[in-house]
N, CA, C and O atoms as a GROMACS GRO file, in nm:
protein
  480
    1MET      N    1   0.070  -0.115   0.012
    1MET     CA    2  -0.001  -0.015  -0.001
    1MET      C    3   0.093   0.126   0.010
    1MET      O    4   0.038   0.235  -0.007
    2SER      N    5   0.201   0.118   0.032
    2SER     CA    6   0.304   0.225   0.040
    2SER      C    7   0.328   0.262  -0.071
    2SER      O    8   0.324   0.381  -0.102
    3ALA      N    9   0.365   0.153  -0.166
    3ALA     CA   10   0.387   0.180  -0.309
    3ALA      C   11   0.290   0.267  -0.355
    3ALA      O   12   0.325   0.381  -0.385
    4ARG      N   13   0.165   0.230  -0.368
    4ARG     CA   14   0.051   0.297  -0.416
    4ARG      C   15   0.072   0.451  -0.356
    4ARG      O   16   0.063   0.541  -0.440
    5GLN      N   17   0.096   0.482  -0.238
    5GLN     CA   18   0.100   0.626  -0.190
    5GLN      C   19   0.203   0.688  -0.258
    5GLN      O   20   0.197   0.808  -0.283
    6GLN      N   21   0.309   0.608  -0.296
    6GLN     CA   22   0.439   0.682  -0.358
    6GLN      C   23   0.434   0.672  -0.498
    6GLN      O   24   0.538   0.695  -0.560
    7GLY      N   25   0.300   0.632  -0.576
    7GLY     CA   26   0.273   0.643  -0.694
    7GLY      C   27   0.348   0.532  -0.780
    7GLY      O   28   0.373   0.552  -0.899
    8ARG      N   29   0.377   0.435  -0.726
    8ARG     CA   30   0.430   0.320  -0.791
    8ARG      C   31   0.330   0.207  -0.819
    8ARG      O   32   0.225   0.198  -0.755
    9ASP      N   33   0.363   0.121  -0.916
    9ASP     CA   34   0.250   0.010  -0.954
    9ASP      C   35   0.299  -0.131  -0.887
    9ASP      O   36   0.267  -0.233  -0.948
   10ASP      N   37   0.365  -0.141  -0.780
   10ASP     CA   38   0.391  -0.240  -0.704
   10ASP      C   39   0.289  -0.321  -0.686
   10ASP      O   40   0.177  -0.273  -0.707
   11ILE      N   41   0.297  -0.439  -0.650
   11ILE     CA   42   0.180  -0.509  -0.595
   11ILE      C   43   0.222  -0.585  -0.478
   11ILE      O   44   0.345  -0.590  -0.470
   12GLY      N   45   0.156  -0.652  -0.376
   12GLY     CA   46   0.187  -0.760  -0.276
   12GLY      C   47   0.144  -0.902  -0.323
   12GLY      O   48   0.030  -0.918  -0.368
   13VAL      N   49   0.232  -1.004  -0.312
   13VAL     CA   50   0.170  -1.120  -0.353
   13VAL      C   51   0.187  -1.221  -0.213
   13VAL      O   52   0.294  -1.209  -0.154
   14ALA      N   53   0.110  -1.297  -0.170
   14ALA     CA   54   0.109  -1.365  -0.042
   14ALA      C   55   0.083  -1.520  -0.127
   14ALA      O   56  -0.004  -1.535  -0.213
   15PHE      N   57   0.175  -1.622  -0.081
   15PHE     CA   58   0.145  -1.745  -0.101
   15PHE      C   59   0.145  -1.829   0.023
   15PHE      O   60   0.217  -1.814   0.122
   16PHE      N   61   0.042  -1.930   0.002
   16PHE     CA   62  -0.004  -1.995   0.133
   16PHE      C   63  -0.066  -2.124   0.088
   16PHE      O   64  -0.111  -2.140  -0.025
   17GLY      N   65  -0.067  -2.232   0.200
   17GLY     CA   66  -0.136  -2.344   0.157
   17GLY      C   67  -0.271  -2.366   0.227
   17GLY      O   68  -0.308  -2.304   0.327
   18ASP      N   69  -0.333  -2.454   0.170
   18ASP     CA   70  -0.483  -2.446   0.204
   18ASP      C   71  -0.506  -2.484   0.369
   18ASP      O   72  -0.621  -2.472   0.413
   19GLY      N   73  -0.422  -2.518   0.439
   19GLY     CA   74  -0.441  -2.547   0.588
   19GLY      C   75  -0.452  -2.395   0.653
   19GLY      O   76  -0.519  -2.370   0.753
   20ALA      N   77  -0.373  -2.294   0.575
   20ALA     CA   78  -0.377  -2.151   0.660
   20ALA      C   79  -0.527  -2.102   0.613
   20ALA      O   80  -0.572  -2.010   0.681
   21ALA      N   81  -0.601  -2.145   0.517
   21ALA     CA   82  -0.716  -2.084   0.485
   21ALA      C   83  -0.820  -2.111   0.582
   21ALA      O   84  -0.925  -2.049   0.564
   22ASN      N   85  -0.813  -2.196   0.688
   22ASN     CA   86  -0.896  -2.227   0.801
   22ASN      C   87  -0.837  -2.147   0.926
   22ASN      O   88  -0.865  -2.200   1.033
   23HIS      N   89  -0.772  -2.046   0.933
   23HIS     CA   90  -0.713  -1.966   1.044
   23HIS      C   91  -0.740  -1.838   1.009
   23HIS      O   92  -0.748  -1.799   0.893
   24GLY      N   93  -0.762  -1.745   1.144
   24GLY     CA   94  -0.804  -1.653   1.144
   24GLY      C   95  -0.710  -1.551   1.060
   24GLY      O   96  -0.772  -1.456   1.011
   25GLY      N   97  -0.624  -1.553   1.044
   25GLY     CA   98  -0.501  -1.458   0.985
   25GLY      C   99  -0.540  -1.442   0.840
   25GLY      O  100  -0.523  -1.336   0.779
   26PHE      N  101  -0.598  -1.561   0.782
   26PHE     CA  102  -0.628  -1.575   0.613
   26PHE      C  103  -0.754  -1.461   0.590
   26PHE      O  104  -0.757  -1.378   0.499
   27HIS      N  105  -0.861  -1.477   0.701
   27HIS     CA  106  -0.969  -1.393   0.681
   27HIS      C  107  -0.949  -1.262   0.714
   27HIS      O  108  -1.006  -1.176   0.647
   28GLU      N  109  -0.873  -1.232   0.811
   28GLU     CA  110  -0.824  -1.102   0.833
   28GLU      C  111  -0.734  -1.042   0.729
   28GLU      O  112  -0.733  -0.920   0.723
   29ALA      N  113  -0.668  -1.102   0.658
   29ALA     CA  114  -0.582  -1.044   0.546
   29ALA      C  115  -0.661  -1.025   0.436
   29ALA      O  116  -0.629  -0.933   0.360
   30LEU      N  117  -0.771  -1.100   0.407
   30LEU     CA  118  -0.856  -1.082   0.287
   30LEU      C  119  -0.946  -0.952   0.305
   30LEU      O  120  -0.971  -0.868   0.219
   31ASN      N  121  -0.991  -0.956   0.445
   31ASN     CA  122  -1.091  -0.861   0.461
   31ASN      C  123  -1.026  -0.711   0.457
   31ASN      O  124  -1.073  -0.609   0.408
   32PHE      N  125  -0.885  -0.735   0.535
   32PHE     CA  126  -0.813  -0.579   0.533
   32PHE      C  127  -0.785  -0.542   0.370
   32PHE      O  128  -0.808  -0.429   0.328
   33ALA      N  129  -0.738  -0.639   0.292
   33ALA     CA  130  -0.729  -0.599   0.164
   33ALA      C  131  -0.839  -0.549   0.093
   33ALA      O  132  -0.834  -0.444   0.029
   34ALA      N  133  -0.932  -0.617   0.102
   34ALA     CA  134  -1.054  -0.591   0.016
   34ALA      C  135  -1.107  -0.440   0.076
   34ALA      O  136  -1.133  -0.348  -0.003
   35VAL      N  137  -1.119  -0.425   0.220
   35VAL     CA  138  -1.162  -0.291   0.269
   35VAL      C  139  -1.063  -0.161   0.206
   35VAL      O  140  -1.104  -0.054   0.161
   36GLN      N  141  -0.951  -0.198   0.217
   36GLN     CA  142  -0.844  -0.084   0.153
   36GLN      C  143  -0.821  -0.078   0.009
   36GLN      O  144  -0.748   0.003  -0.049
   37ARG      N  145  -0.907  -0.193  -0.053
   37ARG     CA  146  -0.876  -0.206  -0.222
   37ARG      C  147  -0.699  -0.236  -0.249
   37ARG      O  148  -0.639  -0.193  -0.347
   38ALA      N  149  -0.653  -0.297  -0.167
   38ALA     CA  150  -0.504  -0.322  -0.164
   38ALA      C  151  -0.470  -0.379  -0.298
   38ALA      O  152  -0.542  -0.463  -0.351
   39PRO      N  153  -0.348  -0.328  -0.357
   39PRO     CA  154  -0.296  -0.389  -0.460
   39PRO      C  155  -0.239  -0.532  -0.427
   39PRO      O  156  -0.119  -0.538  -0.402
   40ALA      N  157  -0.307  -0.641  -0.425
   40ALA     CA  158  -0.264  -0.767  -0.368
   40ALA      C  159  -0.298  -0.893  -0.438
   40ALA      O  160  -0.404  -0.902  -0.500
   41VAL      N  161  -0.229  -0.971  -0.431
   41VAL     CA  162  -0.279  -1.115  -0.516
   41VAL      C  163  -0.258  -1.206  -0.381
   41VAL      O  164  -0.162  -1.181  -0.309
   42PHE      N  165  -0.335  -1.297  -0.353
   42PHE     CA  166  -0.318  -1.413  -0.252
   42PHE      C  167  -0.335  -1.548  -0.332
   42PHE      O  168  -0.432  -1.583  -0.399
   43ILE      N  169  -0.229  -1.608  -0.310
   43ILE     CA  170  -0.232  -1.754  -0.383
   43ILE      C  171  -0.243  -1.885  -0.303
   43ILE      O  172  -0.143  -1.925  -0.244
   44CYS      N  173  -0.325  -1.935  -0.299
   44CYS     CA  174  -0.336  -2.066  -0.217
   44CYS      C  175  -0.290  -2.196  -0.289
   44CYS      O  176  -0.362  -2.245  -0.376
   45GLU      N  177  -0.179  -2.250  -0.256
   45GLU     CA  178  -0.167  -2.384  -0.307
   45GLU      C  179  -0.228  -2.503  -0.242
   45GLU      O  180  -0.169  -2.561  -0.152
   46ASN      N  181  -0.348  -2.541  -0.285
   46ASN     CA  182  -0.448  -2.635  -0.245
   46ASN      C  183  -0.431  -2.779  -0.291
   46ASN      O  184  -0.492  -2.822  -0.389
   47ASN      N  185  -0.327  -2.870  -0.201
   47ASN     CA  186  -0.294  -2.971  -0.224
   47ASN      C  187  -0.387  -3.078  -0.147
   47ASN      O  188  -0.370  -3.200  -0.148
   48LEU      N  189  -0.479  -3.014  -0.086
   48LEU     CA  190  -0.591  -3.103  -0.001
   48LEU      C  191  -0.572  -3.167   0.139
   48LEU      O  192  -0.653  -3.234   0.202
   49TYR      N  193  -0.437  -3.126   0.174
   49TYR     CA  194  -0.411  -3.156   0.313
   49TYR      C  195  -0.305  -3.039   0.366
   49TYR      O  196  -0.206  -2.990   0.310
   50ALA      N  197  -0.360  -3.016   0.483
   50ALA     CA  198  -0.294  -2.934   0.600
   50ALA      C  199  -0.208  -3.020   0.682
   50ALA      O  200  -0.246  -3.099   0.769
   51THR      N  201  -0.065  -2.989   0.637
   51THR     CA  202   0.034  -3.092   0.713
   51THR      C  203  -0.004  -3.254   0.670
   51THR      O  204   0.027  -3.308   0.564
   52ALA      N  205  -0.091  -3.321   0.797
   52ALA     CA  206  -0.126  -3.448   0.783
   52ALA      C  207  -0.287  -3.452   0.771
   52ALA      O  208  -0.350  -3.557   0.757
   53THR      N  209  -0.342  -3.336   0.777
   53THR     CA  210  -0.501  -3.337   0.788
   53THR      C  211  -0.585  -3.317   0.674
   53THR      O  212  -0.583  -3.209   0.615
   54PRO      N  213  -0.656  -3.410   0.639
   54PRO     CA  214  -0.730  -3.406   0.489
   54PRO      C  215  -0.805  -3.255   0.531
   54PRO      O  216  -0.845  -3.224   0.643
   55LEU      N  217  -0.812  -3.167   0.397
   55LEU     CA  218  -0.895  -3.061   0.385
   55LEU      C  219  -1.030  -3.086   0.437
   55LEU      O  220  -1.080  -3.006   0.515
   56LYS      N  221  -1.095  -3.198   0.398
   56LYS     CA  222  -1.246  -3.236   0.413
   56LYS      C  223  -1.288  -3.252   0.571
   56LYS      O  224  -1.405  -3.246   0.609
   57SER      N  225  -1.174  -3.273   0.655
   57SER     CA  226  -1.196  -3.288   0.780
   57SER      C  227  -1.217  -3.165   0.844
   57SER      O  228  -1.292  -3.167   0.941
   58VAL      N  229  -1.166  -3.053   0.810
   58VAL     CA  230  -1.165  -2.929   0.891
   58VAL      C  231  -1.265  -2.818   0.822
   58VAL      O  232  -1.278  -2.710   0.880
   59THR      N  233  -1.328  -2.839   0.712
   59THR     CA  234  -1.402  -2.758   0.657
   59THR      C  235  -1.519  -2.802   0.572
   59THR      O  236  -1.496  -2.886   0.485
   60LEU      N  237  -1.649  -2.754   0.590
   60LEU     CA  238  -1.721  -2.789   0.476
   60LEU      C  239  -1.754  -2.733   0.357
   60LEU      O  240  -1.847  -2.765   0.283
   61ASN      N  241  -1.656  -2.629   0.338
   61ASN     CA  242  -1.630  -2.580   0.199
   61ASN      C  243  -1.498  -2.581   0.191
   61ASN      O  244  -1.420  -2.509   0.254
   62PRO      N  245  -1.465  -2.694   0.084
   62PRO     CA  246  -1.326  -2.698   0.055
   62PRO      C  247  -1.280  -2.616  -0.075
   62PRO      O  248  -1.168  -2.620  -0.125
   63GLU      N  249  -1.385  -2.542  -0.120
   63GLU     CA  250  -1.355  -2.447  -0.243
   63GLU      C  251  -1.292  -2.318  -0.200
   63GLU      O  252  -1.353  -2.211  -0.207
   64ILE      N  253  -1.171  -2.331  -0.158
   64ILE     CA  254  -1.091  -2.185  -0.097
   64ILE      C  255  -1.145  -2.078  -0.189
   64ILE      O  256  -1.195  -1.978  -0.138
   65ALA      N  257  -1.140  -2.087  -0.300
   65ALA     CA  258  -1.126  -1.961  -0.392
   65ALA      C  259  -1.309  -1.888  -0.370
   65ALA      O  260  -1.333  -1.767  -0.381
   66SER      N  261  -1.404  -1.984  -0.342
   66SER     CA  262  -1.534  -1.904  -0.310
   66SER      C  263  -1.520  -1.846  -0.204
   66SER      O  264  -1.602  -1.756  -0.186
   67LYS      N  265  -1.426  -1.866  -0.103
   67LYS     CA  266  -1.418  -1.778   0.025
   67LYS      C  267  -1.402  -1.594  -0.016
   67LYS      O  268  -1.436  -1.497   0.052
   68ALA      N  269  -1.354  -1.597  -0.116
   68ALA     CA  270  -1.328  -1.455  -0.156
   68ALA      C  271  -1.454  -1.366  -0.161
   68ALA      O  272  -1.462  -1.251  -0.117
   69ALA      N  273  -1.537  -1.426  -0.212
   69ALA     CA  274  -1.685  -1.353  -0.237
   69ALA      C  275  -1.723  -1.294  -0.119
   69ALA      O  276  -1.774  -1.183  -0.135
   70SER      N  277  -1.716  -1.330  -0.008
   70SER     CA  278  -1.744  -1.299   0.122
   70SER      C  279  -1.705  -1.156   0.148
   70SER      O  280  -1.776  -1.079   0.212
   71TYR      N  281  -1.573  -1.120   0.088
   71TYR     CA  282  -1.504  -1.003   0.092
   71TYR      C  283  -1.531  -0.927  -0.023
   71TYR      O  284  -1.461  -0.826  -0.027
   72GLY      N  285  -1.596  -0.938  -0.105
   72GLY     CA  286  -1.627  -0.877  -0.235
   72GLY      C  287  -1.515  -0.858  -0.307
   72GLY      O  288  -1.491  -0.752  -0.364
   73MET      N  289  -1.430  -0.970  -0.312
   73MET     CA  290  -1.334  -0.981  -0.424
   73MET      C  291  -1.326  -1.109  -0.519
   73MET      O  292  -1.373  -1.212  -0.470
   74PRO      N  293  -1.287  -1.114  -0.616
   74PRO     CA  294  -1.281  -1.216  -0.706
   74PRO      C  295  -1.196  -1.333  -0.638
   74PRO      O  296  -1.099  -1.312  -0.565
   75GLY      N  297  -1.251  -1.471  -0.676
   75GLY     CA  298  -1.167  -1.588  -0.628
   75GLY      C  299  -1.186  -1.652  -0.765
   75GLY      O  300  -1.286  -1.652  -0.837
   76VAL      N  301  -1.041  -1.717  -0.788
   76VAL     CA  302  -1.042  -1.789  -0.911
   76VAL      C  303  -0.972  -1.911  -0.876
   76VAL      O  304  -0.877  -1.912  -0.798
   77ALA      N  305  -1.026  -2.029  -0.943
   77ALA     CA  306  -0.968  -2.169  -0.917
   77ALA      C  307  -0.906  -2.202  -1.028
   77ALA      O  308  -0.965  -2.181  -1.134
   78VAL      N  309  -0.778  -2.257  -1.028
   78VAL     CA  310  -0.706  -2.284  -1.145
   78VAL      C  311  -0.637  -2.438  -1.129
   78VAL      O  312  -0.621  -2.475  -1.013
   79ASP      N  313  -0.605  -2.510  -1.214
   79ASP     CA  314  -0.530  -2.631  -1.215
   79ASP      C  315  -0.398  -2.578  -1.179
   79ASP      O  316  -0.338  -2.509  -1.262
   80GLY      N  317  -0.342  -2.606  -1.048
   80GLY     CA  318  -0.213  -2.587  -1.004
   80GLY      C  319  -0.092  -2.634  -1.090
   80GLY      O  320   0.021  -2.585  -1.093
   81ASN      N  321  -0.140  -2.739  -1.160
   81ASN     CA  322  -0.031  -2.808  -1.230
   81ASN      C  323  -0.024  -2.775  -1.380
   81ASN      O  324   0.035  -2.849  -1.459
   82ASP      N  325  -0.087  -2.657  -1.419
   82ASP     CA  326  -0.089  -2.614  -1.539
   82ASP      C  327  -0.046  -2.470  -1.563
   82ASP      O  328  -0.117  -2.370  -1.556
   83VAL      N  329   0.082  -2.478  -1.592
   83VAL     CA  330   0.149  -2.356  -1.570
   83VAL      C  331   0.073  -2.234  -1.671
   83VAL      O  332   0.069  -2.113  -1.651
   84PHE      N  333   0.037  -2.285  -1.743
   84PHE     CA  334  -0.041  -2.161  -1.849
   84PHE      C  335  -0.149  -2.117  -1.782
   84PHE      O  336  -0.162  -1.995  -1.778
   85ALA      N  337  -0.249  -2.201  -1.715
   85ALA     CA  338  -0.340  -2.148  -1.652
   85ALA      C  339  -0.322  -2.061  -1.522
   85ALA      O  340  -0.396  -1.966  -1.498
   86VAL      N  341  -0.217  -2.102  -1.439
   86VAL     CA  342  -0.194  -2.014  -1.321
   86VAL      C  343  -0.115  -1.888  -1.373
   86VAL      O  344  -0.125  -1.789  -1.302
   87TRP      N  345  -0.048  -1.878  -1.472
   87TRP     CA  346   0.011  -1.774  -1.557
   87TRP      C  347  -0.102  -1.687  -1.584
   87TRP      O  348  -0.086  -1.571  -1.546
   88LEU      N  349  -0.207  -1.714  -1.639
   88LEU     CA  350  -0.325  -1.639  -1.691
   88LEU      C  351  -0.412  -1.567  -1.579
   88LEU      O  352  -0.453  -1.451  -1.577
   89ALA      N  353  -0.428  -1.674  -1.482
   89ALA     CA  354  -0.479  -1.626  -1.376
   89ALA      C  355  -0.406  -1.503  -1.290
   89ALA      O  356  -0.466  -1.406  -1.243
   90MET      N  357  -0.278  -1.528  -1.282
   90MET     CA  358  -0.191  -1.417  -1.211
   90MET      C  359  -0.198  -1.294  -1.284
   90MET      O  360  -0.206  -1.184  -1.228
   91LYS      N  361  -0.192  -1.315  -1.443
   91LYS     CA  362  -0.172  -1.203  -1.529
   91LYS      C  363  -0.309  -1.114  -1.490
   91LYS      O  364  -0.302  -0.996  -1.457
   92GLU      N  365  -0.405  -1.173  -1.498
   92GLU     CA  366  -0.540  -1.096  -1.477
   92GLU      C  367  -0.540  -1.035  -1.330
   92GLU      O  368  -0.574  -0.918  -1.313
   93ALA      N  369  -0.508  -1.101  -1.241
   93ALA     CA  370  -0.507  -1.052  -1.094
   93ALA      C  371  -0.406  -0.946  -1.092
   93ALA      O  372  -0.424  -0.842  -1.028
   94THR      N  373  -0.292  -0.970  -1.164
   94THR     CA  374  -0.214  -0.826  -1.114
   94THR      C  375  -0.253  -0.722  -1.188
   94THR      O  376  -0.237  -0.610  -1.138
   95GLU      N  377  -0.312  -0.730  -1.318
   95GLU     CA  378  -0.369  -0.620  -1.391
   95GLU      C  379  -0.457  -0.559  -1.311
   95GLU      O  380  -0.435  -0.443  -1.277
   96ARG      N  381  -0.592  -0.637  -1.260
   96ARG     CA  382  -0.673  -0.580  -1.176
   96ARG      C  383  -0.604  -0.510  -1.064
   96ARG      O  384  -0.644  -0.394  -1.052
   97ALA      N  385  -0.506  -0.547  -0.972
   97ALA     CA  386  -0.443  -0.485  -0.864
   97ALA      C  387  -0.388  -0.368  -0.922
   97ALA      O  388  -0.410  -0.266  -0.857
   98ARG      N  389  -0.317  -0.353  -1.032
   98ARG     CA  390  -0.256  -0.219  -1.078
   98ARG      C  391  -0.349  -0.124  -1.117
   98ARG      O  392  -0.325  -0.004  -1.131
   99ALA      N  393  -0.479  -0.192  -1.138
   99ALA     CA  394  -0.573  -0.070  -1.194
   99ALA      C  395  -0.634  -0.026  -1.076
   99ALA      O  396  -0.717   0.064  -1.091
  100GLY      N  397  -0.617  -0.063  -0.973
  100GLY     CA  398  -0.673   0.001  -0.857
  100GLY      C  399  -0.814  -0.078  -0.819
  100GLY      O  400  -0.899  -0.039  -0.740
  101LYS      N  401  -0.815  -0.174  -0.880
  101LYS     CA  402  -0.960  -0.256  -0.841
  101LYS      C  403  -0.941  -0.333  -0.748
  101LYS      O  404  -1.038  -0.408  -0.734
  102GLY      N  405  -0.830  -0.358  -0.649
  102GLY     CA  406  -0.825  -0.423  -0.544
  102GLY      C  407  -0.771  -0.587  -0.560
  102GLY      O  408  -0.714  -0.624  -0.662
  103PRO      N  409  -0.795  -0.674  -0.449
  103PRO     CA  410  -0.705  -0.789  -0.443
  103PRO      C  411  -0.805  -0.897  -0.511
  103PRO      O  412  -0.927  -0.890  -0.528
  104THR      N  413  -0.714  -0.996  -0.542
  104THR     CA  414  -0.769  -1.128  -0.596
  104THR      C  415  -0.715  -1.253  -0.528
  104THR      O  416  -0.595  -1.261  -0.501
  105LEU      N  417  -0.815  -1.366  -0.494
  105LEU     CA  418  -0.763  -1.479  -0.449
  105LEU      C  419  -0.757  -1.569  -0.547
  105LEU      O  420  -0.861  -1.590  -0.609
  106ILE      N  421  -0.635  -1.643  -0.585
  106ILE     CA  422  -0.632  -1.760  -0.669
  106ILE      C  423  -0.593  -1.886  -0.592
  106ILE      O  424  -0.491  -1.888  -0.523
  107GLU      N  425  -0.667  -1.980  -0.602
  107GLU     CA  426  -0.669  -2.112  -0.555
  107GLU      C  427  -0.600  -2.198  -0.667
  107GLU      O  428  -0.655  -2.219  -0.775
  108ALA      N  429  -0.486  -2.242  -0.637
  108ALA     CA  430  -0.387  -2.337  -0.734
  108ALA      C  431  -0.443  -2.477  -0.682
  108ALA      O  432  -0.407  -2.523  -0.574
  109LYS      N  433  -0.526  -2.536  -0.760
  109LYS     CA  434  -0.549  -2.682  -0.706
  109LYS      C  435  -0.433  -2.782  -0.767
  109LYS      O  436  -0.392  -2.772  -0.883
  110THR      N  437  -0.389  -2.870  -0.682
  110THR     CA  438  -0.252  -2.942  -0.729
  110THR      C  439  -0.247  -3.056  -0.628
  110THR      O  440  -0.331  -3.045  -0.538
  111TYR      N  441  -0.183  -3.140  -0.624
  111TYR     CA  442  -0.151  -3.270  -0.522
  111TYR      C  443  -0.023  -3.260  -0.487
  111TYR      O  444   0.072  -3.209  -0.546
  112ARG      N  445  -0.032  -3.330  -0.350
  112ARG     CA  446   0.119  -3.326  -0.279
  112ARG      C  447   0.212  -3.448  -0.382
  112ARG      O  448   0.164  -3.554  -0.423
  113THR      N  449   0.326  -3.407  -0.403
  113THR     CA  450   0.423  -3.501  -0.459
  113THR      C  451   0.539  -3.552  -0.378
  113THR      O  452   0.610  -3.644  -0.416
  114VAL      N  453   0.555  -3.485  -0.261
  114VAL     CA  454   0.660  -3.518  -0.158
  114VAL      C  455   0.562  -3.523  -0.016
  114VAL      O  456   0.441  -3.509  -0.005
  115GLY      N  457   0.649  -3.544   0.068
  115GLY     CA  458   0.589  -3.533   0.192
  115GLY      C  459   0.606  -3.392   0.240
  115GLY      O  460   0.683  -3.316   0.181
  116HIS      N  461   0.519  -3.346   0.373
  116HIS     CA  462   0.519  -3.218   0.424
  116HIS      C  463   0.660  -3.185   0.507
  116HIS      O  464   0.701  -3.070   0.525
  117HIS      N  465   0.712  -3.278   0.544
  117HIS     CA  466   0.819  -3.253   0.649
  117HIS      C  467   0.950  -3.343   0.622
  117HIS      O  468   0.937  -3.461   0.589
  118GLU      N  469   1.054  -3.296   0.635
  118GLU     CA  470   1.196  -3.363   0.584
  118GLU      C  471   1.180  -3.521   0.615
  118GLU      O  472   1.227  -3.596   0.529
  119GLY      N  473   1.119  -3.580   0.730
  119GLY     CA  474   1.105  -3.710   0.784
  119GLY      C  475   0.998  -3.785   0.681
  119GLY      O  476   0.998  -3.907   0.670
  120ASP      N  477   0.912  -3.704   0.613
  120ASP     CA  478   0.810  -3.786   0.545
  120ASP      C  479   0.852  -3.865   0.408
  120ASP      O  480   0.770  -3.934   0.348
   0.00000   0.00000   0.00000
């Protein structure tokens, strides 16, 4: 937001996993960014597991992108394994942010290819 005050077109990008979407900080960040129309993009890597807990065990709505509507911002779900789909979603989100239209939530649906911890 300081970049916007200084007349620059920088944007903030936050990366997080699906487990974080069930914590207060996720909702607080989306709400604050939406209210301030912050030039931001939130990217959730949804591999269906929060460390070792299946997403379906901790939420009745596993569609993380749909949570963006509660904050009046677009939420887009893409195939996180398709680099072109991710690129296009990111291009649209960054253009929107730079145009002063506020933040976007991108949910990159993927799967876990390795363990979550070093010992997994």
